[in-house]
All heavy atoms as a GROMACS GRO file, in nm:
protein
  605
    1MET      N    1   0.083  -0.119   0.001
    1MET     CA    2  -0.001   0.000   0.000
    1MET      C    3   0.086   0.126  -0.001
    1MET      O    4   0.066   0.217  -0.078
    1MET     CB    5  -0.093  -0.003   0.123
    1MET     CG    6  -0.180   0.116   0.135
    1MET     SD    7  -0.318   0.096   0.023
    1MET     CE    8  -0.424   0.220   0.086
    2LEU      N    9   0.186   0.132   0.091
    2LEU     CA   10   0.275   0.247   0.096
    2LEU      C   11   0.359   0.259  -0.031
    2LEU      O   12   0.385   0.370  -0.077
    2LEU     CB   13   0.369   0.236   0.217
    2LEU     CG   14   0.304   0.269   0.352
    2LEU    CD1   15   0.404   0.245   0.465
    2LEU    CD2   16   0.256   0.413   0.355
    3MET      N   17   0.395   0.147  -0.087
    3MET     CA   18   0.473   0.146  -0.211
    3MET      C   19   0.391   0.208  -0.326
    3MET      O   20   0.443   0.283  -0.406
    3MET     CB   21   0.516   0.005  -0.248
    3MET     CG   22   0.616  -0.055  -0.151
    3MET     SD   23   0.770   0.038  -0.154
    3MET     CE   24   0.855  -0.050  -0.279
    4GLN      N   25   0.262   0.174  -0.328
    4GLN     CA   26   0.174   0.227  -0.432
    4GLN      C   27   0.157   0.379  -0.417
    4GLN      O   28   0.159   0.453  -0.514
    4GLN     CB   29   0.036   0.158  -0.428
    4GLN     CG   30  -0.057   0.196  -0.539
    4GLN     CD   31  -0.003   0.157  -0.674
    4GLN    OE1   32   0.064   0.055  -0.692
    4GLN    NE2   33  -0.034   0.238  -0.775
    5ILE      N   34   0.144   0.425  -0.294
    5ILE     CA   35   0.128   0.569  -0.268
    5ILE      C   36   0.256   0.641  -0.309
    5ILE      O   37   0.251   0.747  -0.376
    5ILE     CB   38   0.095   0.595  -0.120
    5ILE    CG1   39  -0.046   0.541  -0.090
    5ILE    CG2   40   0.104   0.741  -0.085
    5ILE    CD1   41  -0.083   0.545   0.060
    6ALA      N   42   0.370   0.586  -0.273
    6ALA     CA   43   0.498   0.646  -0.309
    6ALA      C   44   0.511   0.651  -0.462
    6ALA      O   45   0.556   0.754  -0.519
    6ALA     CB   46   0.613   0.571  -0.247
    7LYS      N   47   0.471   0.544  -0.529
    7LYS     CA   48   0.479   0.540  -0.675
    7LYS      C   49   0.386   0.647  -0.736
    7LYS      O   50   0.425   0.718  -0.828
    7LYS     CB   51   0.440   0.402  -0.725
    7LYS     CG   52   0.448   0.386  -0.873
    7LYS     CD   53   0.410   0.246  -0.917
    7LYS     CE   54   0.410   0.239  -1.069
    7LYS     NZ   55   0.362   0.112  -1.118
    8ASN      N   56   0.266   0.658  -0.682
    8ASN     CA   57   0.170   0.760  -0.733
    8ASN      C   58   0.226   0.902  -0.712
    8ASN      O   59   0.211   0.987  -0.800
    8ASN     CB   60   0.036   0.745  -0.664
    8ASN     CG   61  -0.040   0.623  -0.709
    8ASN    OD1   62  -0.009   0.562  -0.811
    8ASN    ND2   63  -0.142   0.582  -0.631
    9ILE      N   64   0.287   0.925  -0.598
    9ILE     CA   65   0.346   1.057  -0.570
    9ILE      C   66   0.457   1.087  -0.670
    9ILE      O   67   0.463   1.197  -0.725
    9ILE     CB   68   0.398   1.066  -0.424
    9ILE    CG1   69   0.278   1.068  -0.329
    9ILE    CG2   70   0.484   1.187  -0.405
    9ILE    CD1   71   0.314   1.058  -0.182
   10GLU      N   72   0.540   0.990  -0.698
   10GLU     CA   73   0.650   1.010  -0.795
   10GLU      C   74   0.594   1.037  -0.936
   10GLU      O   75   0.644   1.124  -1.008
   10GLU     CB   76   0.743   0.889  -0.798
   10GLU     CG   77   0.835   0.880  -0.680
   10GLU     CD   78   0.927   1.001  -0.668
   10GLU    OE1   79   0.981   1.049  -0.770
   10GLU    OE2   80   0.938   1.053  -0.556
   11GLU      N   81   0.487   0.964  -0.973
   11GLU     CA   82   0.426   0.986  -1.104
   11GLU      C   83   0.364   1.126  -1.113
   11GLU      O   84   0.376   1.194  -1.217
   11GLU     CB   85   0.322   0.880  -1.131
   11GLU     CG   86   0.379   0.742  -1.157
   11GLU     CD   87   0.273   0.632  -1.168
   11GLU    OE1   88   0.150   0.661  -1.148
   11GLU    OE2   89   0.312   0.517  -1.198
   12LEU      N   90   0.303   1.170  -1.004
   12LEU     CA   91   0.244   1.305  -1.002
   12LEU      C   92   0.354   1.410  -1.011
   12LEU      O   93   0.340   1.510  -1.083
   12LEU     CB   94   0.160   1.326  -0.876
   12LEU     CG   95   0.028   1.250  -0.873
   12LEU    CD1   96  -0.036   1.263  -0.734
   12LEU    CD2   97  -0.065   1.304  -0.979
   13LYS      N   98   0.466   1.391  -0.940
   13LYS     CA   99   0.578   1.484  -0.945
   13LYS      C  100   0.632   1.492  -1.088
   13LYS      O  101   0.659   1.602  -1.140
   13LYS     CB  102   0.690   1.440  -0.851
   13LYS     CG  103   0.669   1.481  -0.707
   13LYS     CD  104   0.778   1.430  -0.613
   13LYS     CE  105   0.917   1.460  -0.656
   13LYS     NZ  106   1.018   1.414  -0.560
   14GLN      N  107   0.647   1.379  -1.153
   14GLN     CA  108   0.698   1.375  -1.288
   14GLN      C  109   0.602   1.447  -1.383
   14GLN      O  110   0.643   1.525  -1.470
   14GLN     CB  111   0.721   1.232  -1.334
   14GLN     CG  112   0.784   1.225  -1.471
   14GLN     CD  113   0.816   1.081  -1.512
   14GLN    OE1  114   0.798   0.989  -1.437
   14GLN    NE2  115   0.865   1.066  -1.634
   15SER      N  116   0.475   1.424  -1.364
   15SER     CA  117   0.375   1.488  -1.448
   15SER      C  118   0.377   1.641  -1.432
   15SER      O  119   0.371   1.716  -1.528
   15SER     CB  120   0.235   1.435  -1.412
   15SER     OG  121   0.136   1.503  -1.483
   16VAL      N  122   0.389   1.687  -1.309
   16VAL     CA  123   0.399   1.832  -1.281
   16VAL      C  124   0.524   1.890  -1.346
   16VAL      O  125   0.519   1.999  -1.406
   16VAL     CB  126   0.397   1.858  -1.128
   16VAL    CG1  127   0.432   2.000  -1.098
   16VAL    CG2  128   0.257   1.826  -1.071
   17GLU      N  129   0.634   1.820  -1.336
   17GLU     CA  130   0.759   1.868  -1.396
   17GLU      C  131   0.749   1.876  -1.547
   17GLU      O  132   0.795   1.971  -1.609
   17GLU     CB  133   0.876   1.779  -1.354
   17GLU     CG  134   0.914   1.792  -1.208
   17GLU     CD  135   1.014   1.689  -1.161
   17GLU    OE1  136   1.054   1.601  -1.243
   17GLU    OE2  137   1.049   1.692  -1.041
   18GLU      N  138   0.685   1.777  -1.607
   18GLU     CA  139   0.666   1.778  -1.753
   18GLU      C  140   0.578   1.891  -1.797
   18GLU      O  141   0.606   1.959  -1.897
   18GLU     CB  142   0.607   1.645  -1.799
   18GLU     CG  143   0.706   1.527  -1.791
   18GLU     CD  144   0.643   1.392  -1.815
   18GLU    OE1  145   0.516   1.387  -1.836
   18GLU    OE2  146   0.716   1.292  -1.814
   19LYS      N  147   0.472   1.917  -1.721
   19LYS     CA  148   0.382   2.027  -1.754
   19LYS      C  149   0.453   2.161  -1.737
   19LYS      O  150   0.435   2.252  -1.820
   19LYS     CB  151   0.256   2.021  -1.671
   19LYS     CG  152   0.165   1.906  -1.714
   19LYS     CD  153   0.038   1.898  -1.630
   19LYS     CE  154  -0.043   1.776  -1.674
   19LYS     NZ  155  -0.166   1.763  -1.599
   20ALA      N  156   0.532   2.175  -1.633
   20ALA     CA  157   0.605   2.300  -1.613
   20ALA      C  158   0.704   2.324  -1.727
   20ALA      O  159   0.720   2.435  -1.774
   20ALA     CB  160   0.680   2.296  -1.478
   21SER      N  161   0.769   2.218  -1.771
   21SER     CA  162   0.862   2.227  -1.881
   21SER      C  163   0.789   2.267  -2.011
   21SER      O  164   0.838   2.350  -2.088
   21SER     CB  165   0.932   2.095  -1.903
   21SER     OG  166   1.018   2.099  -2.012
   22ALA      N  167   0.673   2.211  -2.033
   22ALA     CA  168   0.593   2.245  -2.154
   22ALA      C  169   0.549   2.391  -2.149
   22ALA      O  170   0.552   2.462  -2.250
   22ALA     CB  171   0.471   2.153  -2.163
   23VAL      N  172   0.513   2.438  -2.031
   23VAL     CA  173   0.470   2.578  -2.016
   23VAL      C  174   0.589   2.670  -2.048
   23VAL      O  175   0.577   2.769  -2.117
   23VAL     CB  176   0.413   2.606  -1.877
   23VAL    CG1  177   0.399   2.754  -1.850
   23VAL    CG2  178   0.279   2.536  -1.858
   24LYS      N  179   0.706   2.635  -1.995
   24LYS     CA  180   0.824   2.717  -2.017
   24LYS      C  181   0.857   2.723  -2.167
   24LYS      O  182   0.888   2.830  -2.218
   24LYS     CB  183   0.944   2.659  -1.939
   24LYS     CG  184   1.068   2.743  -1.951
   24LYS     CD  185   1.181   2.689  -1.868
   24LYS     CE  186   1.305   2.776  -1.886
   24LYS     NZ  187   1.418   2.730  -1.811
   25ARG      N  188   0.852   2.609  -2.235
   25ARG     CA  189   0.880   2.607  -2.379
   25ARG      C  190   0.778   2.692  -2.454
   25ARG      O  191   0.811   2.764  -2.548
   25ARG     CB  192   0.881   2.464  -2.431
   25ARG     CG  193   1.005   2.385  -2.396
   25ARG     CD  194   1.015   2.255  -2.471
   25ARG     NE  195   0.894   2.173  -2.468
   25ARG     CZ  196   0.864   2.084  -2.377
   25ARG    NH1  197   0.947   2.063  -2.277
   25ARG    NH2  198   0.752   2.015  -2.385
   26ALA      N  199   0.652   2.685  -2.414
   26ALA     CA  200   0.548   2.762  -2.479
   26ALA      C  201   0.571   2.913  -2.458
   26ALA      O  202   0.554   2.992  -2.550
   26ALA     CB  203   0.411   2.724  -2.424
   27GLU      N  204   0.612   2.950  -2.337
   27GLU     CA  205   0.640   3.091  -2.311
   27GLU      C  206   0.758   3.142  -2.393
   27GLU      O  207   0.756   3.251  -2.447
   27GLU     CB  208   0.668   3.113  -2.162
   27GLU     CG  209   0.542   3.101  -2.076
   27GLU     CD  210   0.574   3.101  -1.926
   27GLU    OE1  211   0.690   3.081  -1.886
   27GLU    OE2  212   0.477   3.123  -1.850
   28GLU      N  213   0.863   3.057  -2.404
   28GLU     CA  214   0.978   3.094  -2.484
   28GLU      C  215   0.939   3.108  -2.632
   28GLU      O  216   0.981   3.199  -2.702
   28GLU     CB  217   1.090   2.992  -2.469
   28GLU     CG  218   1.154   2.995  -2.331
   28GLU     CD  219   1.248   2.876  -2.304
   28GLU    OE1  220   1.251   2.782  -2.386
   28GLU    OE2  221   1.318   2.879  -2.202
   29GLY      N  222   0.856   3.017  -2.679
   29GLY     CA  223   0.809   3.023  -2.816
   29GLY      C  224   0.725   3.149  -2.840
   29GLY      O  225   0.738   3.212  -2.945
   30ALA      N  226   0.642   3.185  -2.743
   30ALA     CA  227   0.562   3.306  -2.757
   30ALA      C  228   0.650   3.432  -2.762
   30ALA      O  229   0.625   3.524  -2.839
   30ALA     CB  230   0.464   3.316  -2.639
   31THR      N  231   0.755   3.432  -2.682
   31THR     CA  232   0.849   3.545  -2.684
   31THR      C  233   0.917   3.556  -2.820
   31THR      O  234   0.927   3.664  -2.877
   31THR     CB  235   0.955   3.527  -2.574
   31THR    OG1  236   0.888   3.525  -2.447
   31THR    CG2  237   1.057   3.641  -2.574
   32ASP      N  238   0.961   3.443  -2.874
   32ASP     CA  239   1.022   3.443  -3.008
   32ASP      C  240   0.925   3.489  -3.113
   32ASP      O  241   0.961   3.568  -3.203
   32ASP     CB  242   1.074   3.301  -3.043
   32ASP     CG  243   1.192   3.258  -2.958
   32ASP    OD1  244   1.257   3.346  -2.894
   32ASP    OD2  245   1.220   3.138  -2.954
   33MET      N  246   0.801   3.445  -3.104
   33MET     CA  247   0.701   3.486  -3.202
   33MET      C  248   0.672   3.636  -3.192
   33MET      O  249   0.656   3.705  -3.294
   33MET     CB  250   0.572   3.406  -3.182
   33MET     CG  251   0.585   3.261  -3.227
   33MET     SD  252   0.437   3.165  -3.197
   33MET     CE  253   0.327   3.236  -3.316
   34LYS      N  254   0.668   3.689  -3.072
   34LYS     CA  255   0.645   3.832  -3.053
   34LYS      C  256   0.757   3.914  -3.117
   34LYS      O  257   0.734   4.013  -3.186
   34LYS     CB  258   0.633   3.868  -2.906
   34LYS     CG  259   0.623   4.019  -2.884
   34LYS     CD  260   0.543   4.057  -2.764
   34LYS     CE  261   0.528   4.203  -2.742
   34LYS     NZ  262   0.560   4.296  -2.845
   35LYS      N  263   0.880   3.868  -3.097
   35LYS     CA  264   0.995   3.936  -3.160
   35LYS      C  265   0.982   3.935  -3.311
   35LYS      O  266   1.006   4.035  -3.377
   35LYS     CB  267   1.127   3.870  -3.119
   35LYS     CG  268   1.169   3.898  -2.976
   35LYS     CD  269   1.299   3.825  -2.941
   35LYS     CE  270   1.333   3.839  -2.797
   35LYS     NZ  271   1.454   3.760  -2.760
   36ARG      N  272   0.944   3.822  -3.364
   36ARG     CA  273   0.929   3.809  -3.510
   36ARG      C  274   0.817   3.896  -3.563
   36ARG      O  275   0.832   3.959  -3.667
   36ARG     CB  276   0.904   3.660  -3.547
   36ARG     CG  277   0.897   3.637  -3.694
   36ARG     CD  278   1.034   3.655  -3.759
   36ARG     NE  279   1.021   3.625  -3.901
   36ARG     CZ  280   1.072   3.697  -3.996
   36ARG    NH1  281   1.148   3.802  -3.969
   36ARG    NH2  282   1.054   3.666  -4.123
   37VAL      N  283   0.706   3.904  -3.489
   37VAL     CA  284   0.596   3.991  -3.529
   37VAL      C  285   0.640   4.135  -3.530
   37VAL      O  286   0.609   4.212  -3.620
   37VAL     CB  287   0.473   3.968  -3.437
   37VAL    CG1  288   0.372   4.081  -3.456
   37VAL    CG2  289   0.409   3.834  -3.465
   38ASP      N  290   0.716   4.175  -3.427
   38ASP     CA  291   0.768   4.313  -3.420
   38ASP      C  292   0.859   4.343  -3.540
   38ASP      O  293   0.849   4.449  -3.600
   38ASP     CB  294   0.843   4.335  -3.289
   38ASP     CG  295   0.752   4.338  -3.167
   38ASP    OD1  296   0.628   4.351  -3.185
   38ASP    OD2  297   0.804   4.326  -3.055
   39GLU      N  298   0.946   4.248  -3.574
   39GLU     CA  299   1.036   4.266  -3.688
   39GLU      C  300   0.956   4.279  -3.816
   39GLU      O  301   0.985   4.365  -3.900
   39GLU     CB  302   1.133   4.147  -3.698
   39GLU     CG  303   1.234   4.140  -3.590
   39GLU     CD  304   1.312   4.007  -3.590
   39GLU    OE1  305   1.286   3.921  -3.677
   39GLU    OE2  306   1.400   3.990  -3.502
   40LEU      N  307   0.858   4.191  -3.835
   40LEU     CA  308   0.778   4.197  -3.956
   40LEU      C  309   0.693   4.324  -3.962
   40LEU      O  310   0.675   4.379  -4.071
   40LEU     CB  311   0.687   4.071  -3.964
   40LEU     CG  312   0.760   3.941  -3.992
   40LEU    CD1  313   0.668   3.823  -3.976
   40LEU    CD2  314   0.824   3.943  -4.131
   41SER      N  315   0.643   4.369  -3.849
   41SER     CA  316   0.565   4.492  -3.846
   41SER      C  317   0.651   4.611  -3.888
   41SER      O  318   0.608   4.696  -3.967
   41SER     CB  319   0.507   4.517  -3.708
   41SER     OG  320   0.412   4.417  -3.676
   42LYS      N  321   0.775   4.616  -3.836
   42LYS     CA  322   0.866   4.722  -3.873
   42LYS      C  323   0.899   4.717  -4.022
   42LYS      O  324   0.899   4.818  -4.092
   42LYS     CB  325   0.995   4.710  -3.789
   42LYS     CG  326   1.105   4.805  -3.825
   42LYS     CD  327   1.077   4.943  -3.776
   42LYS     CE  328   1.200   5.033  -3.792
   42LYS     NZ  329   1.181   5.137  -3.891
   43SER      N  330   0.924   4.598  -4.073
   43SER     CA  331   0.953   4.581  -4.214
   43SER      C  332   0.835   4.624  -4.299
   43SER      O  333   0.851   4.692  -4.402
   43SER     CB  334   0.988   4.436  -4.242
   43SER     OG  335   1.010   4.413  -4.379
   44LEU      N  336   0.715   4.588  -4.258
   44LEU     CA  337   0.594   4.628  -4.329
   44LEU      C  338   0.581   4.780  -4.334
   44LEU      O  339   0.552   4.840  -4.438
   44LEU     CB  340   0.471   4.563  -4.267
   44LEU     CG  341   0.336   4.603  -4.328
   44LEU    CD1  342   0.331   4.561  -4.475
   44LEU    CD2  343   0.223   4.538  -4.250
   45GLU      N  344   0.604   4.845  -4.219
   45GLU     CA  345   0.597   4.991  -4.213
   45GLU      C  346   0.696   5.052  -4.313
   45GLU      O  347   0.662   5.147  -4.383
   45GLU     CB  348   0.627   5.042  -4.072
   45GLU     CG  349   0.517   5.021  -3.972
   45GLU     CD  350   0.556   5.067  -3.833
   45GLU    OE1  351   0.647   5.151  -3.820
   45GLU    OE2  352   0.497   5.017  -3.737
   46ASP      N  353   0.819   5.000  -4.312
   46ASP     CA  354   0.922   5.052  -4.401
   46ASP      C  355   0.880   5.037  -4.549
   46ASP      O  356   0.895   5.128  -4.629
   46ASP     CB  357   1.056   4.982  -4.378
   46ASP     CG  358   1.116   5.016  -4.242
   46ASP    OD1  359   1.070   5.115  -4.180
   46ASP    OD2  360   1.209   4.944  -4.200
   47HIS      N  361   0.829   4.919  -4.582
   47HIS     CA  362   0.784   4.895  -4.719
   47HIS      C  363   0.664   4.981  -4.758
   47HIS      O  364   0.655   5.028  -4.871
   47HIS     CB  365   0.754   4.746  -4.739
   47HIS     CG  366   0.876   4.662  -4.751
   47HIS    ND1  367   0.930   4.600  -4.641
   47HIS    CD2  368   0.954   4.630  -4.856
   47HIS    CE1  369   1.037   4.533  -4.678
   47HIS    NE2  370   1.056   4.550  -4.807
   48GLU      N  371   0.574   5.003  -4.661
   48GLU     CA  372   0.460   5.090  -4.693
   48GLU      C  373   0.505   5.232  -4.717
   48GLU      O  374   0.456   5.299  -4.810
   48GLU     CB  375   0.360   5.086  -4.577
   48GLU     CG  376   0.279   4.958  -4.570
   48GLU     CD  377   0.184   4.951  -4.452
   48GLU    OE1  378   0.208   5.023  -4.351
   48GLU    OE2  379   0.089   4.871  -4.458
   49LYS      N  380   0.603   5.281  -4.637
   49LYS     CA  381   0.656   5.416  -4.661
   49LYS      C  382   0.721   5.426  -4.796
   49LYS      O  383   0.706   5.524  -4.869
   49LYS     CB  384   0.755   5.451  -4.551
   49LYS     CG  385   0.693   5.481  -4.416
   49LYS     CD  386   0.798   5.511  -4.311
   49LYS     CE  387   0.734   5.524  -4.173
   49LYS     NZ  388   0.837   5.541  -4.069
   50GLU      N  389   0.799   5.323  -4.833
   50GLU     CA  390   0.865   5.320  -4.960
   50GLU      C  391   0.762   5.319  -5.073
   50GLU      O  392   0.775   5.394  -5.170
   50GLU     CB  393   0.955   5.195  -4.967
   50GLU     CG  394   1.034   5.186  -5.095
   50GLU     CD  395   1.122   5.061  -5.097
   50GLU    OE1  396   1.164   5.013  -4.989
   50GLU    OE2  397   1.148   5.013  -5.207
   51TYR      N  398   0.658   5.240  -5.058
   51TYR     CA  399   0.552   5.234  -5.158
   51TYR      C  400   0.482   5.366  -5.173
   51TYR      O  401   0.453   5.411  -5.283
   51TYR     CB  402   0.454   5.121  -5.121
   51TYR     CG  403   0.338   5.107  -5.215
   51TYR    CD1  404   0.358   5.057  -5.345
   51TYR    CD2  405   0.210   5.146  -5.180
   51TYR    CE1  406   0.252   5.043  -5.432
   51TYR    CE2  407   0.103   5.132  -5.266
   51TYR     CZ  408   0.125   5.083  -5.392
   51TYR     OH  409   0.020   5.069  -5.479
   52GLN      N  410   0.455   5.432  -5.061
   52GLN     CA  411   0.389   5.563  -5.067
   52GLN      C  412   0.480   5.664  -5.139
   52GLN      O  413   0.427   5.748  -5.214
   52GLN     CB  414   0.356   5.612  -4.924
   52GLN     CG  415   0.247   5.533  -4.857
   52GLN     CD  416   0.114   5.533  -4.934
   52GLN    OE1  417   0.076   5.631  -4.992
   52GLN    NE2  418   0.048   5.419  -4.935
   53GLY      N  419   0.608   5.652  -5.119
   53GLY     CA  420   0.703   5.738  -5.192
   53GLY      C  421   0.698   5.714  -5.340
   53GLY      O  422   0.701   5.808  -5.421
   54VAL      N  423   0.687   5.588  -5.379
   54VAL     CA  424   0.675   5.553  -5.522
   54VAL      C  425   0.548   5.613  -5.578
   54VAL      O  426   0.546   5.673  -5.685
   54VAL     CB  427   0.682   5.400  -5.543
   54VAL    CG1  428   0.643   5.364  -5.685
   54VAL    CG2  429   0.819   5.348  -5.507
   55LEU      N  430   0.438   5.595  -5.505
   55LEU     CA  431   0.310   5.648  -5.550
   55LEU      C  432   0.316   5.802  -5.564
   55LEU      O  433   0.263   5.858  -5.659
   55LEU     CB  434   0.196   5.609  -5.458
   55LEU     CG  435   0.154   5.464  -5.459
   55LEU    CD1  436   0.038   5.442  -5.361
   55LEU    CD2  437   0.112   5.419  -5.598
   56ALA      N  438   0.378   5.866  -5.467
   56ALA     CA  439   0.390   6.011  -5.469
   56ALA      C  440   0.468   6.057  -5.592
   56ALA      O  441   0.431   6.153  -5.657
   56ALA     CB  442   0.456   6.062  -5.341
   57GLY      N  443   0.575   5.984  -5.623
   57GLY     CA  444   0.656   6.018  -5.741
   57GLY      C  445   0.579   6.001  -5.869
   57GLY      O  446   0.584   6.083  -5.959
   58LYS      N  447   0.502   5.892  -5.876
   58LYS     CA  448   0.422   5.868  -5.997
   58LYS      C  449   0.311   5.972  -6.011
   58LYS      O  450   0.283   6.017  -6.120
   58LYS     CB  451   0.365   5.727  -5.993
   58LYS     CG  452   0.466   5.620  -6.018
   58LYS     CD  453   0.405   5.484  -6.023
   58LYS     CE  454   0.509   5.379  -6.054
   58LYS     NZ  455   0.453   5.244  -6.062
   59SER      N  456   0.250   6.006  -5.900
   59SER     CA  457   0.137   6.098  -5.908
   59SER      C  458   0.186   6.240  -5.938
   59SER      O  459   0.112   6.322  -5.988
   59SER     CB  460   0.054   6.096  -5.779
   59SER     OG  461   0.129   6.148  -5.672
   60SER      N  462   0.315   6.268  -5.910
   60SER     CA  463   0.368   6.402  -5.938
   60SER      C  464   0.398   6.414  -6.087
   60SER      O  465   0.424   6.523  -6.135
   60SER     CB  466   0.494   6.428  -5.857
   60SER     OG  467   0.603   6.351  -5.905
   61GLY      N  468   0.396   6.300  -6.158
   61GLY     CA  469   0.422   6.304  -6.300
   61GLY      C  470   0.571   6.301  -6.333
   61GLY      O  471   0.607   6.300  -6.449
   62ASP      N  472   0.655   6.299  -6.234
   62ASP     CA  473   0.799   6.299  -6.258
   62ASP      C  474   0.856   6.163  -6.214
   62ASP      O  475   0.929   6.151  -6.117
   62ASP     CB  476   0.866   6.412  -6.178
   62ASP     CG  477   1.010   6.435  -6.222
   62ASP    OD1  478   1.062   6.357  -6.303
   62ASP    OD2  479   1.070   6.531  -6.173
   63GLU      N  480   0.826   6.061  -6.296
   63GLU     CA  481   0.869   5.926  -6.261
   63GLU      C  482   1.020   5.913  -6.265
   63GLU      O  483   1.080   5.841  -6.185
   63GLU     CB  484   0.806   5.824  -6.354
   63GLU     CG  485   0.656   5.806  -6.328
   63GLU     CD  486   0.595   5.697  -6.412
   63GLU    OE1  487   0.652   5.586  -6.416
   63GLU    OE2  488   0.491   5.722  -6.472
   64GLU      N  489   1.086   5.984  -6.356
   64GLU     CA  490   1.230   5.978  -6.366
   64GLU      C  491   1.295   6.028  -6.235
   64GLU      O  492   1.384   5.966  -6.181
   64GLU     CB  493   1.282   6.059  -6.483
   64GLU     CG  494   1.430   6.048  -6.502
   64GLU     CD  495   1.480   6.125  -6.624
   64GLU    OE1  496   1.399   6.165  -6.709
   64GLU    OE2  497   1.601   6.145  -6.632
   65LYS      N  498   1.244   6.138  -6.183
   65LYS     CA  499   1.295   6.193  -6.056
   65LYS      C  500   1.271   6.095  -5.944
   65LYS      O  501   1.357   6.071  -5.858
   65LYS     CB  502   1.226   6.328  -6.026
   65LYS     CG  503   1.254   6.384  -5.889
   65LYS     CD  504   1.382   6.462  -5.885
   65LYS     CE  505   1.400   6.535  -5.754
   65LYS     NZ  506   1.474   6.469  -5.654
   66CYS      N  507   1.153   6.034  -5.944
   66CYS     CA  508   1.118   5.935  -5.840
   66CYS      C  509   1.216   5.819  -5.845
   66CYS      O  510   1.266   5.776  -5.742
   66CYS     CB  511   0.975   5.888  -5.862
   66CYS     SG  512   0.923   5.761  -5.746
   67LEU      N  513   1.246   5.768  -5.964
   67LEU     CA  514   1.339   5.656  -5.978
   67LEU      C  515   1.480   5.696  -5.939
   67LEU      O  516   1.550   5.617  -5.875
   67LEU     CB  517   1.336   5.601  -6.121
   67LEU     CG  518   1.206   5.533  -6.163
   67LEU    CD1  519   1.210   5.502  -6.311
   67LEU    CD2  520   1.182   5.409  -6.081
   68GLU      N  521   1.520   5.818  -5.968
   68GLU     CA  522   1.651   5.865  -5.929
   68GLU      C  523   1.661   5.872  -5.775
   68GLU      O  524   1.763   5.834  -5.716
   68GLU     CB  525   1.681   6.002  -5.988
   68GLU     CG  526   1.710   5.998  -6.137
   68GLU     CD  527   1.719   6.137  -6.198
   68GLU    OE1  528   1.709   6.239  -6.126
   68GLU    OE2  529   1.740   6.145  -6.320
   69ASP      N  530   1.555   5.921  -5.713
   69ASP     CA  531   1.552   5.927  -5.567
   69ASP      C  532   1.560   5.788  -5.506
   69ASP      O  533   1.631   5.768  -5.408
   69ASP     CB  534   1.425   5.999  -5.519
   69ASP     CG  535   1.424   6.147  -5.550
   69ASP    OD1  536   1.530   6.200  -5.584
   69ASP    OD2  537   1.316   6.208  -5.542
   70GLN      N  538   1.488   5.694  -5.563
   70GLN     CA  539   1.489   5.557  -5.512
   70GLN      C  540   1.629   5.495  -5.527
   70GLN      O  541   1.679   5.429  -5.436
   70GLN     CB  542   1.388   5.470  -5.585
   70GLN     CG  543   1.246   5.502  -5.551
   70GLN     CD  544   1.152   5.414  -5.632
   70GLN    OE1  545   1.196   5.320  -5.699
   70GLN    NE2  546   1.025   5.446  -5.626
   71LEU      N  547   1.693   5.521  -5.640
   71LEU     CA  548   1.829   5.472  -5.662
   71LEU      C  549   1.924   5.531  -5.558
   71LEU      O  550   2.007   5.458  -5.500
   71LEU     CB  551   1.873   5.502  -5.805
   71LEU     CG  552   2.015   5.454  -5.843
   71LEU    CD1  553   2.024   5.301  -5.826
   71LEU    CD2  554   2.048   5.494  -5.983
   72GLY      N  555   1.911   5.658  -5.533
   72GLY     CA  556   1.993   5.724  -5.432
   72GLY      C  557   1.970   5.664  -5.295
   72GLY      O  558   2.066   5.639  -5.219
   73ASP      N  559   1.844   5.641  -5.259
   73ASP     CA  560   1.813   5.579  -5.131
   73ASP      C  561   1.870   5.440  -5.121
   73ASP      O  562   1.924   5.400  -5.016
   73ASP     CB  563   1.661   5.574  -5.111
   73ASP     CG  564   1.597   5.709  -5.091
   73ASP    OD1  565   1.672   5.806  -5.065
   73ASP    OD2  566   1.474   5.720  -5.104
   74ALA      N  567   1.864   5.364  -5.230
   74ALA     CA  568   1.916   5.228  -5.230
   74ALA      C  569   2.066   5.228  -5.211
   74ALA      O  570   2.123   5.146  -5.138
   74ALA     CB  571   1.879   5.156  -5.360
   75LYS      N  572   2.136   5.324  -5.274
   75LYS     CA  573   2.282   5.330  -5.261
   75LYS      C  574   2.321   5.366  -5.118
   75LYS      O  575   2.417   5.314  -5.065
   75LYS     CB  576   2.339   5.434  -5.358
   75LYS     CG  577   2.338   5.386  -5.502
   75LYS     CD  578   2.395   5.491  -5.593
   75LYS     CE  579   2.395   5.445  -5.738
   75LYS     NZ  580   2.446   5.547  -5.829
   76ILE      N  581   2.243   5.453  -5.057
   76ILE     CA  582   2.271   5.494  -4.917
   76ILE      C  583   2.254   5.375  -4.824
   76ILE      O  584   2.335   5.358  -4.733
   76ILE     CB  585   2.179   5.611  -4.874
   76ILE    CG1  586   2.218   5.737  -4.949
   76ILE    CG2  587   2.185   5.632  -4.725
   76ILE    CD1  588   2.122   5.851  -4.932
   77SER      N  589   2.157   5.291  -4.846
   77SER     CA  590   2.130   5.179  -4.755
   77SER      C  591   2.232   5.067  -4.769
   77SER      O  592   2.242   4.981  -4.684
   77SER     CB  593   1.988   5.127  -4.770
   77SER     OG  594   1.963   5.088  -4.902
   78PHE      N  595   2.309   5.069  -4.876
   78PHE     CA  596   2.414   4.966  -4.891
   78PHE      C  597   2.540   5.027  -4.842
   78PHE      O  598   2.631   5.006  -4.802
   78PHE     CB  599   2.430   4.920  -5.036
   78PHE     CG  600   2.319   4.829  -5.078
   78PHE    CD1  601   2.222   4.871  -5.166
   78PHE    CD2  602   2.311   4.700  -5.029
   78PHE    CE1  603   2.121   4.786  -5.206
   78PHE    CE2  604   2.210   4.615  -5.068
   78PHE     CZ  605   2.114   4.657  -5.158
   0.00000   0.00000   0.00000
């Protein structure tokens, strides 16, 4: 009887430890995902600004100037 209780206690301890480990991995995964979402959001904002600049250049009727500006911006970023 005591052996069975001790065995059950050990199984419960192991189960709790496994669940705690799973929670920790899930939290770490959520942190990584949040970082990635932040990176993608920033990238999206940058691309939207760039796209708006292209649209502004096209709507001004001076596409050549717009393309020259984009080329200058690209050279600066490298």
